[in-house]
C-alpha positions, 0 to 999 in steps of 0.5 A: 499500500505504501508503495502503491502511494509513494508510486502515485506520488512520484508520477503526479510529480513527475506529470506536474513539474514539465507542466509547472515549468512550461506555464511559468517558463516566461514569469522571469521575462520582466524581472530579468530586466528590472521592469516593475511588474505584477507577481503572477500565479502558475497557469493563471498568471495575473488572470484570476479576478479576471477569470472569476469575473471579480474585476474588468479588464478596464479596472485591472489596467487602471489599477496596475497603472497606478501600482507604480512609476516607471514608464511601464509595467509587466503583467501575465495573461496566463503564461503570456507576458504583456506590458502596459505603457504609463509615459506619455512620450514612450506612448507616442513612440509606440503610436507615431513616431515609431509606429514601424515597430508597432504596425499590428494591434494585439488583437486576434481574430478567427480568419474563418469568421467572415464578418471580422476577418475584414474588420479594420480592427482587427486587421494586419498589415499590409491589408490593414493599409490597403483597406484603411486607405480606401475607406478613409477616402469616404469618411471626409468632412464634405461627404459625412456633411451631406449625412448631417440631414438623416442624423437630424432624421434619427433626432426628430424620432428620439424626440417624438417618442420622448415628447409621447412617452418620456415627458409625464413619466417620473423615471426615463431609461435614458440610457435605452433611448439614446442608444436607439438614437445611436441605432437609427443614426447609424443604421440610416447612414450606413445601412440606408434605413431609417428604422425608428428603433423607438417603435420597432425594436428588431433592428434594434435588438439585432444591434445590441445582439452582435456583442451582447453581454453575457459572461460566455461572450465577455470570455469569448471577447476578452479572448481575442485580445489576451488568449489568441491560441484558444481564438485559434483553437476554438475558433472563437466568433468576436461578434454573435454570427446569428445578428451578423447574419440578419443585418448583412442581409438587410445591407445587401438587399437594400443594396440590390433594392436601389439598383433595381430601382435605380435610385440613391440617398446620400449615405454610406451605401452610395459611398460604398457602391462607388468603391465597388464599381472602382474596384469590383474585384477587392470590394465583394459582397462579403466586404462591403457587408463587413463595412456597415457591420463594423461601423454599427458595432463601433458606432452605436454603443460607443456614441449613445454611452457618451450622450447618455453621459453628457445627460447625466453630467448636465443633470447634475451640473445645472450651471454647465447645462445653463450655459450649454442651452444658451449657446445652442439656442443663440446659434438657432437663431442665426441658423434656424436649424441645426446643419453641420455649419451651426454645429461649428458654431458651438465651441462649448458643445465641443468642450462638453463632449470632450470632457465626456469622453475624457471623464467616459472614455468610450474605449478603457484601452489601445493595443499594439502587438511589438512587430519587430523587437524594440528597445525602449530609449534610454533603457536596457528593457527589450520588447520582444517581437509578438509581446503585446503593450497595452496603453490604460486610456482610463488610466491616463486621462483620470490620473491627476497629475495630468487632469486634476480633480479628474473625477469633477466633470469640468468642460473648462479644461477644453477651452480655447485657453486651456487645452494647450496645456493638456500633455500630449498623448494623455487625452485619446478618446479616439486613439492616435496615430496611423490606427486611430478611430475613424470616428474622430472626423465625425 
């Protein structure tokens, strides 16, 4: 009996040692370079609170940022060494001046997922550059200016809904209302449809379903950023396939109907059809349908949340609300209605929006993958090819060293007199550099 127990223990130890060595093989990566790092544990690295869903990735990176003063701090996603960048000058190097070392995002995608493999957010070089160049030609101020009436129609639908359903209520779900407005505006511009989600919820439900938040979906989406091996092995999908198919069919049916009826509208479909005519071999139906899905996913939740946060802050800060209302009324007395040019004459509105994006960043972090070995200037720290680096926008934009009283909603930070004092690369709601968000044009 003793012999049997001893044999079992020996077998277990023999099996465990190589497993342990494998999963801890990278744990000395940052220690050997004198980089401050969060101490990892076997198998999980630093991910245990994330796996147990006791902490969001946003909160994890924010706390990691606060734990050090060095320009960067290391951490581990399971056995994978990663680096959080804290220093604005180093951030500038990674995003702009030495971009050729960090050309790709670290996010992994399933190559069998046809609605995501042509996603600008996912694509690697050189495919990213080729598609980005073509799509950027669509996002010019003059072309987007023509879509303002479509956005105003969505606003009219929201106002009518609120007049009928909200004015007599003691409580209104502001977030739901602003999300539906964002879906309506984007569906009108990108899908060529006036859906009025306040009355017709089918399109809105499909849009929200693309990235429906469930415990399993949270794990799947996190894997695309931090555990690429899981994405490959299990062929994980970034977006919900059923919702993608439903929305892609709507888009392609609209395109087909326009061609049959020979009608046009000042929206994204017309611009995409122009690109398809110029390069029919490149812009097939799959790519054509994936682009509006990208804009819907990237835009409706971020825009809807930002508007909701602005309304929330205005309700708490009546002096800001009064000043903003006075500016809008003064401009409208001159233009009579909201136009693209009228909006350009509302600097305080711009300040309010920018402060909302600072306090409530829609994207909590930026990520890049080192595409060739890089040595951080004035240090001996080497970032090996394949290592992903992260930049916590929440931590930077809430850092009191850059933004005093960071939790106070203060649009004056972005006044003409004050905005020049903002340290470059500490405020990046749309990212920076070559891979910044196309929404920055808006």
